[in-house]
C-alpha positions as CSV (number, residue, x, y, z in Angstrom):
1,M,38.0,-34.3,58.2
2,R,34.3,-34.1,57.5
3,I,32.4,-31.0,58.2
4,G,28.7,-30.2,58.1
5,W,26.5,-27.2,58.8
6,A,22.8,-26.4,59.2
7,S,20.7,-23.6,60.7
8,T,17.1,-23.4,61.7
9,D,14.6,-20.7,62.7
10,V,13.4,-21.1,66.3
11,T,11.3,-18.0,66.4
12,P,8.0,-18.5,68.4
13,E,4.8,-18.5,66.4
14,R,2.7,-16.7,69.0
15,P,3.4,-14.1,71.8
16,V,5.7,-15.4,74.5
17,A,7.0,-14.4,77.9
18,L,10.5,-13.1,77.3
19,Q,13.3,-14.3,79.6
20,G,15.9,-12.1,81.1
21,Q,14.4,-9.7,83.6
22,F,12.9,-10.0,87.0
23,H,9.4,-9.3,85.7
24,V,7.4,-10.7,82.9
25,R,7.5,-9.1,79.4
26,I,5.0,-10.4,76.8
27,S,6.3,-10.0,73.3
28,E,4.3,-7.7,71.1
29,S,6.2,-8.4,67.8
30,V,9.1,-10.2,66.2
31,N,11.9,-7.8,65.5
32,D,14.2,-10.4,63.9
33,P,14.4,-14.2,63.8
34,L,15.9,-16.4,66.5
35,L,18.3,-19.0,65.0
36,A,20.0,-22.2,66.1
37,T,23.1,-23.1,64.1
38,A,24.9,-26.4,64.2
39,L,28.4,-27.4,63.2
40,A,29.1,-31.1,62.9
41,L,32.8,-32.3,63.0
42,E,34.1,-35.7,62.4
43,S,37.8,-36.8,62.4
44,S,39.1,-38.4,59.2
45,G,39.0,-41.9,60.7
46,G,35.5,-41.3,62.2
47,E,36.8,-42.0,65.8
48,A,36.0,-38.5,67.1
49,Q,32.7,-36.5,66.8
50,A,31.5,-33.1,68.0
51,V,28.4,-31.2,67.2
52,M,28.3,-27.6,68.4
53,V,24.9,-25.9,68.4
54,S,24.6,-22.1,69.1
55,C,21.1,-20.9,70.1
56,D,19.7,-17.4,70.3
57,R,18.3,-17.7,73.8
58,A,19.2,-16.9,77.5
59,G,20.4,-20.3,78.6
60,I,20.1,-24.0,77.9
61,P,18.2,-26.0,80.6
62,V,19.7,-29.4,81.1
63,A,16.4,-31.1,80.3
64,I,16.1,-29.3,77.0
65,Q,19.6,-30.4,75.9
66,Q,18.8,-34.0,76.9
67,R,15.5,-33.9,74.9
68,V,17.5,-32.7,71.8
69,R,20.0,-35.5,72.3
70,E,17.2,-38.1,72.6
71,A,15.4,-36.8,69.5
72,V,18.6,-36.9,67.5
73,A,19.5,-40.4,68.8
74,A,16.2,-41.7,67.4
75,R,17.3,-40.6,63.9
76,L,21.1,-41.0,64.1
77,P,22.1,-44.0,66.2
78,E,25.7,-43.6,64.9
79,L,26.0,-40.2,66.5
80,E,27.1,-40.4,70.2
81,P,24.4,-38.2,72.1
82,R,27.0,-36.6,74.4
83,S,28.9,-35.4,71.3
84,I,26.2,-32.8,71.0
85,F,26.4,-29.7,73.1
86,L,24.3,-26.5,73.0
87,N,25.3,-23.0,74.0
88,A,23.3,-19.8,74.4
89,T,24.1,-16.3,73.2
90,H,22.2,-14.9,76.2
91,T,19.8,-12.6,74.4
92,H,17.2,-11.2,76.8
93,T,14.5,-11.2,74.1
94,A,13.9,-14.9,73.6
95,P,11.1,-17.0,75.1
96,V,10.9,-18.7,78.4
97,I,11.4,-22.4,77.8
98,E,10.4,-23.9,81.2
99,E,7.3,-23.6,83.3
100,G,7.2,-21.7,86.6
101,V,9.6,-18.9,85.6
102,F,6.7,-16.4,85.8
103,P,3.1,-16.7,86.9
104,P,0.7,-18.2,84.4
105,Q,-0.2,-15.9,81.5
106,D,-3.1,-15.4,79.2
107,P,-4.0,-18.4,77.0
108,C,-2.9,-16.5,73.9
109,V,0.6,-16.5,75.2
110,M,2.8,-19.5,74.3
111,T,3.7,-21.5,77.4
112,G,7.2,-22.6,78.2
113,T,6.2,-26.2,77.4
114,E,4.8,-25.2,74.0
115,Y,7.9,-23.3,73.0
116,A,10.1,-26.1,74.3
117,D,8.4,-28.6,72.0
118,L,9.0,-26.3,69.0
119,F,12.6,-25.6,70.0
120,V,13.5,-29.3,70.6
121,A,12.0,-30.5,67.3
122,R,13.6,-27.8,65.2
123,V,17.1,-28.0,66.9
124,A,17.1,-31.8,66.6
125,D,16.3,-31.6,62.9
126,C,19.0,-29.0,62.5
127,V,21.6,-31.3,64.2
128,A,20.5,-34.2,62.0
129,R,20.8,-32.0,58.8
130,A,24.3,-30.8,59.9
131,W,25.5,-34.4,60.5
132,R,24.1,-35.8,57.3
133,S,25.6,-32.9,55.3
134,R,29.2,-33.8,56.4
135,A,31.7,-33.6,53.6
136,P,35.5,-33.4,53.3
137,G,36.8,-30.0,54.1
138,G,39.3,-28.0,56.2
139,V,39.5,-25.6,59.1
140,S,41.6,-22.6,59.9
141,W,41.7,-20.2,62.9
142,G,42.7,-16.8,63.8
143,F,42.5,-14.1,66.4
144,G,41.4,-10.5,66.1
145,H,39.9,-7.6,68.1
146,A,36.5,-5.9,68.4
147,V,35.3,-3.7,71.3
148,V,32.0,-5.2,72.2
149,G,31.9,-6.2,75.9
150,H,32.6,-4.0,78.9
151,N,32.9,-4.8,82.6
152,R,29.6,-3.9,84.2
153,R,30.5,-3.9,87.9
154,I,31.4,-0.5,89.4
155,A,33.4,-0.4,92.6
156,H,32.9,2.5,95.0
157,F,35.1,3.8,97.8
158,G,34.4,1.7,100.9
159,G,34.5,-1.6,99.1
160,A,31.0,-2.1,97.7
161,S,30.4,-3.0,94.1
162,Q,27.3,-2.5,92.0
163,M,26.2,-3.9,88.6
164,Y,25.7,-1.0,86.3
165,G,26.7,1.4,89.0
166,R,26.9,5.1,88.1
167,T,30.4,6.4,87.3
168,D,29.5,10.0,87.9
169,R,29.0,9.5,91.6
170,E,31.5,11.1,93.9
171,D,32.4,7.7,95.5
172,F,33.2,6.1,92.1
173,E,36.6,4.4,92.6
174,H,37.1,2.0,89.6
175,V,35.6,-0.5,87.3
176,E,35.8,-3.8,89.2
177,G,37.4,-6.0,86.6
178,Y,39.1,-6.5,83.3
179,E,37.4,-6.7,79.9
180,D,38.7,-8.7,76.9
181,H,38.2,-7.4,73.4
182,G,39.9,-10.4,71.8
183,V,37.8,-12.4,69.2
184,D,38.5,-16.0,68.4
185,F,37.6,-17.2,65.0
186,L,37.3,-20.7,63.5
187,F,36.7,-20.9,59.7
188,T,35.6,-23.9,57.7
189,W,36.2,-24.6,54.0
190,N,35.0,-27.1,51.4
191,E,37.2,-29.2,49.2
192,E,37.3,-26.4,46.6
193,G,38.6,-23.9,49.1
194,A,35.4,-21.9,49.5
195,L,34.4,-20.5,52.9
196,T,31.5,-22.4,54.3
197,G,31.1,-21.1,57.8
198,M,32.7,-19.5,60.9
199,I,32.6,-19.6,64.7
200,I,32.9,-16.1,66.3
201,N,33.7,-16.3,70.0
202,L,33.8,-13.2,72.1
203,A,33.3,-12.2,75.7
204,C,30.0,-10.4,75.7
205,P,26.3,-11.5,76.0
206,S,23.9,-10.3,73.3
207,Q,21.8,-7.9,75.4
208,V,21.9,-4.4,73.9
209,T,18.1,-4.2,73.7
210,E,17.5,-6.4,76.7
211,N,14.3,-4.6,77.9
212,A,12.5,-4.7,74.6
213,L,9.0,-6.1,74.1
214,Y,9.9,-7.9,71.0
215,V,11.6,-11.2,70.0
216,S,15.1,-10.7,68.9
217,A,18.6,-12.2,68.6
218,D,20.0,-8.8,69.6
219,F,23.3,-7.8,68.0
220,W,24.0,-11.2,66.5
221,H,21.2,-10.4,64.0
222,E,23.1,-7.4,62.7
223,V,26.3,-9.3,62.7
224,R,24.7,-12.0,60.5
225,I,23.5,-9.3,58.1
226,E,26.8,-7.6,57.9
227,V,28.8,-10.8,57.4
228,A,26.4,-12.0,54.8
229,K,26.8,-8.7,52.9
230,R,30.6,-9.1,52.9
231,H,31.1,-12.9,52.5
232,G,27.8,-14.3,51.1
233,S,24.5,-15.4,52.5
234,D,25.4,-19.0,52.2
235,V,28.2,-18.7,54.9
236,F,27.1,-20.1,58.2
237,L,27.8,-18.1,61.4
238,L,27.9,-19.8,64.8
239,P,28.2,-17.3,67.7
240,Q,29.7,-18.2,71.1
241,C,29.8,-16.2,74.2
242,S,33.1,-16.6,76.1
243,A,33.4,-16.1,79.9
244,A,31.4,-12.9,80.4
245,G,29.4,-13.1,83.6
246,D,30.6,-9.6,84.6
247,Q,30.5,-8.2,81.0
248,S,27.8,-6.5,78.9
249,P,27.6,-4.3,75.8
250,H,26.3,-1.4,77.9
251,L,28.6,1.6,78.3
252,L,29.3,2.9,81.8
253,L,32.1,5.2,80.6
254,H,32.4,7.4,77.4
255,K,28.7,7.1,76.9
256,A,28.3,10.6,75.4
257,A,31.3,10.3,73.1
258,E,30.1,6.9,71.8
259,A,26.6,8.2,71.3
260,R,27.9,11.1,69.3
261,A,30.1,8.8,67.1
262,R,27.1,6.6,66.4
263,E,25.0,9.6,65.5
264,L,27.6,10.9,63.1
265,R,27.9,7.5,61.5
266,G,24.2,7.0,61.4
267,V,24.1,3.6,63.1
268,T,22.4,2.0,66.1
269,E,24.3,0.4,69.0
270,R,23.6,-3.0,67.5
271,E,24.8,-1.9,64.1
272,E,28.0,-0.4,65.5
273,I,28.8,-3.7,67.3
274,A,28.1,-5.6,64.0
275,R,30.4,-3.2,62.1
276,R,33.2,-3.8,64.6
277,I,32.9,-7.6,64.5
278,A,32.6,-7.7,60.7
279,A,35.7,-5.6,60.5
280,A,37.5,-8.1,62.7
281,V,36.4,-10.9,60.4
282,D,37.8,-9.0,57.4
283,D,41.1,-8.4,59.2
284,V,41.6,-12.1,60.2
285,L,40.1,-14.0,57.3
286,P,42.9,-13.5,54.8
287,L,45.5,-14.7,57.3
288,A,43.4,-17.8,58.2
289,Q,42.8,-18.6,54.6
290,A,46.5,-18.9,54.1
291,D,46.7,-21.8,56.6
292,I,43.8,-24.2,56.0
293,R,44.2,-27.6,57.7
294,R,42.4,-30.6,56.1
295,D,43.8,-33.2,58.5
296,A,43.6,-31.3,61.8
297,P,43.4,-33.6,64.8
298,L,40.0,-33.7,66.5
299,H,39.6,-34.9,70.1
300,H,36.4,-34.4,72.2
301,V,35.8,-35.3,75.8
302,A,32.5,-34.8,77.7
303,R,33.0,-35.1,81.4
304,T,31.0,-34.4,84.5
305,V,32.8,-32.6,87.3
306,D,31.5,-32.1,90.9
307,L,32.1,-28.5,91.9
308,P,31.8,-27.4,95.5
309,A,28.5,-25.6,95.9
310,R,28.6,-22.1,97.4
311,R,28.1,-22.3,101.1
312,I,25.1,-20.4,102.5
313,T,26.0,-18.8,105.8
314,P,23.6,-18.3,108.7
315,G,23.7,-14.6,107.9
316,D,22.9,-15.3,104.2
317,Y,20.0,-17.4,105.4
318,E,18.6,-14.8,107.8
319,N,18.9,-12.2,105.0
320,A,17.0,-14.4,102.6
321,V,14.3,-15.0,105.2
322,R,13.9,-11.3,105.8
323,L,13.7,-10.4,102.1
324,Y,11.3,-13.3,101.5
325,R,9.0,-11.9,104.2
326,E,9.2,-8.4,102.9
327,N,8.3,-9.5,99.4
328,E,5.6,-11.8,100.7
329,A,4.0,-8.9,102.6
330,R,3.7,-6.9,99.4
331,Q,0.2,-7.2,97.8
332,P,0.5,-5.7,94.3
333,D,-2.6,-4.8,92.2
334,P,-3.5,-8.1,90.4
335,A,-3.9,-6.1,87.2
336,D,-0.2,-4.9,87.4
337,A,1.5,-7.8,85.7
338,R,4.9,-6.3,86.1
339,A,4.6,-6.0,89.9
340,V,2.9,-9.4,90.3
341,S,5.5,-11.2,88.3
342,H,8.4,-9.4,90.1
343,R,7.0,-10.5,93.5
344,F,6.7,-14.0,92.2
345,V,10.3,-14.1,90.9
346,M,11.7,-12.6,94.1
347,L,9.9,-15.1,96.3
348,R,11.4,-17.9,94.2
349,R,14.9,-16.5,94.4
350,Y,14.9,-16.2,98.2
351,Q,13.2,-19.5,98.7
352,R,16.1,-21.2,96.7
353,V,18.6,-19.7,99.2
354,M,16.6,-20.9,102.2
355,D,16.3,-24.4,100.7
356,A,20.0,-24.5,99.8
357,Y,20.9,-23.6,103.4
358,R,18.7,-26.4,104.8
359,T,20.1,-29.0,102.4
360,Q,23.7,-28.0,101.9
361,G,24.9,-30.7,104.2
362,E,23.3,-33.3,102.0
363,N,24.2,-31.6,98.7
364,P,27.7,-30.2,99.1
365,V,28.5,-30.3,95.4
366,Y,27.0,-29.0,92.1
367,P,27.7,-31.4,89.2
368,V,28.3,-29.8,85.8
369,E,28.9,-31.2,82.3
370,L,31.9,-29.9,80.5
371,H,32.8,-30.3,76.8
372,L,36.5,-30.1,76.1
373,A,37.9,-30.4,72.6
374,R,41.0,-30.1,70.5
375,L,40.7,-29.1,66.9
376,G,44.1,-28.6,65.3
377,D,46.0,-26.1,67.4
378,V,42.9,-24.7,69.1
379,A,40.8,-25.8,72.1
380,F,37.2,-25.5,73.1
381,A,36.1,-25.4,76.7
382,T,32.4,-25.2,77.7
383,N,30.8,-24.4,81.1
384,P,27.1,-24.0,82.1
385,F,27.6,-20.7,83.9
386,E,27.6,-17.0,83.4
387,L,31.3,-17.3,84.2
388,F,33.1,-14.2,85.3
389,L,35.8,-13.2,82.9
390,D,38.8,-13.9,85.1
391,F,38.1,-17.6,85.1
392,G,38.1,-17.7,81.4
393,L,41.3,-15.8,81.2
394,R,43.0,-18.3,83.6
395,I,42.0,-21.1,81.2
396,K,43.2,-19.2,78.1
397,A,46.5,-18.2,79.7
398,R,47.4,-21.7,80.9
399,C,46.1,-23.9,78.1
400,R,48.6,-25.4,75.7
401,A,46.5,-24.5,72.7
402,A,47.4,-21.6,70.4
403,Q,43.9,-20.3,71.0
404,T,41.2,-21.4,73.5
405,F,37.6,-20.8,72.8
406,V,35.9,-20.6,76.2
407,V,32.1,-21.1,75.8
408,Q,29.8,-20.1,78.6
409,L,26.1,-20.9,79.0
410,A,26.5,-24.4,77.6
411,G,23.9,-25.1,80.2
412,P,21.3,-23.3,82.3
413,G,23.3,-20.4,83.8
414,S,23.7,-18.9,87.2
415,Y,26.6,-16.5,87.9
416,L,30.0,-17.8,89.0
417,P,31.8,-14.8,90.5
418,T,35.4,-14.2,91.5
419,A,36.5,-13.7,95.1
420,R,37.0,-10.0,94.3
421,A,33.4,-9.8,93.2
422,V,32.1,-11.7,96.2
423,A,33.9,-9.2,98.5
424,G,32.1,-6.3,96.8
425,V,28.8,-8.2,96.8
426,G,26.2,-6.7,94.4
427,Y,24.1,-8.5,91.8
428,G,25.8,-11.5,90.3
429,A,28.0,-12.1,93.3
430,A,25.4,-12.6,96.1
431,P,24.4,-16.0,97.3
432,V,21.0,-15.7,95.7
433,D,22.7,-15.5,92.3
434,N,25.2,-18.3,92.6
435,R,25.1,-22.1,92.7
436,V,28.9,-22.2,92.9
437,G,31.4,-19.7,94.4
438,P,35.0,-18.6,93.6
439,E,36.5,-21.9,95.1
440,G,34.3,-23.9,92.7
441,G,35.3,-21.6,89.9
442,Q,39.0,-22.5,90.4
443,V,38.1,-26.2,90.5
444,L,36.4,-25.7,87.1
445,V,39.5,-24.0,85.8
446,E,41.8,-26.8,87.0
447,A,39.5,-29.6,85.7
448,T,39.3,-27.9,82.3
449,L,43.0,-27.5,82.0
450,E,43.7,-31.0,83.2
451,T,41.7,-32.5,80.3
452,L,42.6,-30.0,77.6
453,N,46.4,-30.0,78.3
454,A,46.4,-33.8,78.1
455,M,45.4,-33.5,74.5
456,W,48.7,-31.8,73.6
């Protein structure tokens, strides 16, 4: 096979509106750089291509990915545009990349359009460099463990669930769902047997410091530092977030005990996560190094699947109308940017539900682009959602691959909840948060497995 790597800095050059909350936050500084990292793969005969690009941002709008593909196609006509797919790590401290997310800001603040131009140009260049750097090499894979993500939905007696619900309440019943501490690794090697890069795939978005007023890759920055210390600064690292729509790094149980342990160790939350992930790398790497495959089969399929859109009921519509009117009636102080932007965001959210209700007869499906690949004994399966963990586990459990790398947020986002979550309602499982519901999630699972299992 032929393997190429490249990385680029996509840090904004001016203050930006940070994406990830329901109110605007203007960055006051850059805490650490935002990166995009590309891995180019080509089968030995050249018949199969895949270029994976991981980006430190909240999501990947469809139009942005298309612009990257078009920019690359102008340079590399031999590279099939749909062989390129981007995924987001879901940091909450990266810039808005589209217009209309928040009200217009001061002229000193970089607009979504301005940042999009920077991002597209640099990512396209990164993809081109990765492709042109392809050289004979090998791959290996392994599986380890690191406690990073935790289920963030708390169920109370009576059936209601709440994201980040308090566990010290008298009506706390249980954590709503499972959490997966498995870590999937893919390592790449050059002809001399030296490590050149790695994919780290785990079920947790990078949002430890999600309310900060600075630009940051969140915990992946500390992971990069720790891995570089142990394995060299020339080793590329491509992070992927597995199905984790109901997961986060925030602790809802054992908070005091974990805080004490960090204090005694002298590390921050982000540094502790990096320590755990780097330890998993060290544990798995020697095993993977003993089984390097230089002729691993590569198959890559990009397919569009129509998922049934979540139905908006008359009750959902009436609730959206009520909440829209309540927010519309609020008249915050024009000088209060937080309140003004929060009202703006809420109005857009409820307007979307009302629009969806009125047009759902004409638009019963939500088309999504999936990338499904086999590399040796492992599989890759993308989706554009913040996909609840259970769906990812269904794919992993039933796929014929030895390991399955589920990659969420290879697209713009929106939560895709389980039936259990919808029954409990709460943020992430309400109609305002979803384009697709549990039924569509199962269609996604079946379509993914149909294509992947046909590769074995």
